[in-house]
C-alpha positions, 0 to 999 in steps of 0.5 A: 492511455497508460494501464492503471496498476496496483501502484497507481490505485493503492488499496481497493476501497471499500474493503472486500474479502473473499471466501473461495473454493478451489477444486482439482482439474477433473472436477470441471467440465471439458469446456471449463478445463480448456479455459483452465489449461490456458491460464494454469501457468499464470502467476496469482499476482498477475491474475489479481492485477488483471481483475483489478484493471478490468474492474477499473476499466468498467468503472471508467467507461464513458457510458455507465455500464458496470457489467463485464462484456465478452471475454474468457473468465479468469481462473485463480490457481492455488498450490496446496499440499495434498494428504500424500504431502505432494503439492497439487494445483487447484482452480477457482473460476471467477464466474464474474458474469453470473456474480455480477448479475447476482450483485446487481440484483442485490443492489437493486433490492437495497437501493431505491430511486433514481440512484439505481438507474445511475448505477445500473442503467436498464440498457446495460442490464438488458445487454448483460442479460442478453449476453448470458447463456441461460443454461450456463447461468443456471449451472453456475448459480447453483455452484458458485465458487466465490463468496464476497463480503465488504467492510470486514470478514463475516465471523462465520468464515472464521469458524472454517479456519484455524490459526495453524492453517496454511497462511500466505501474507502478501506484502508490498511497499511496507503494507499487507496487501492481503492474507490468504488462509487455506484449509481442506474443505472436509476439515472446514465442514467438520469445524462448522458442524462442530460449531453448529452442534455447540451453538444449537444447544448453548445459543440457538438464537444466534444468527451465526447458527443460520450462517453456518448452516448456509455455509455447510450447504454451500461447501457440500456442493464441492468435492471432498478433496477441494480446498477453501481459501479465506482471502482477507483482501486489503483489510488485512493491513488493518487487522493482521496479525489477526486472532479472530479465528481463535476468538470465534472458536473460544467464544463458541467453546465458552458458550457451550460450557456456560462461561458467559464471562469468557464468551463476552470477552471473546466478543469484545475482542472481536468487536474492538477489531471489526466494528471500527472497520464496518463503521467505515461503510457509513463514513463520509 
């Protein structure tokens, strides 16, 4: 059977975006470093292609089983300029086995009835759990390098980045396949804390405040020389060039200054951009 590649499959659907943290090699255990060293020379495009094809193979199994089986975890490599101006390599392990377990638990809590057994057969779930090392699972769950979101980018993620951050636009066949924005983790934490301080006074009832609290706690698990990447995924083709980071920042600034008109205008711009995308989740 011929391999199914990006050209054959087109965009990923539903739209999935990612928030990732990349760390230098020395941040990882000896065992993790061996896995990283084996993959550090692979191009990012090739890594994304491997993950996409592996995902399709799991979906197309004759027996329903969405879980990954044995195999080395994929590692993404990021080239980012350090404070000294020298570009260095940073790494983000995919941690797919644990992330899949957490996603299955979440799905089981949101979907009831026979559909759960179709999507997550008990035999496949039990076999997946048996393949996992409890110690590795506990360690990985405590420090996941990747967060994902479907049908749009959470507004809290936009607080972490600015429009002048390092931005990479990936295009293919006249379409924007994804946009990746990167920033140093300590800058992201400072931006989130500043936004939290403003919201705590001006709008403590907003869910965004709780979201930022959670994100800060997560980012503080990593080294201060780590790098954060917002990967829009295929939704970038619908929104790029995107002014959402500036709209979120301006909205928070307007709230802190008591400018309700300006805050409402910022929200309207965000809503006009993202609500139609999120409505696709309920479309037939």
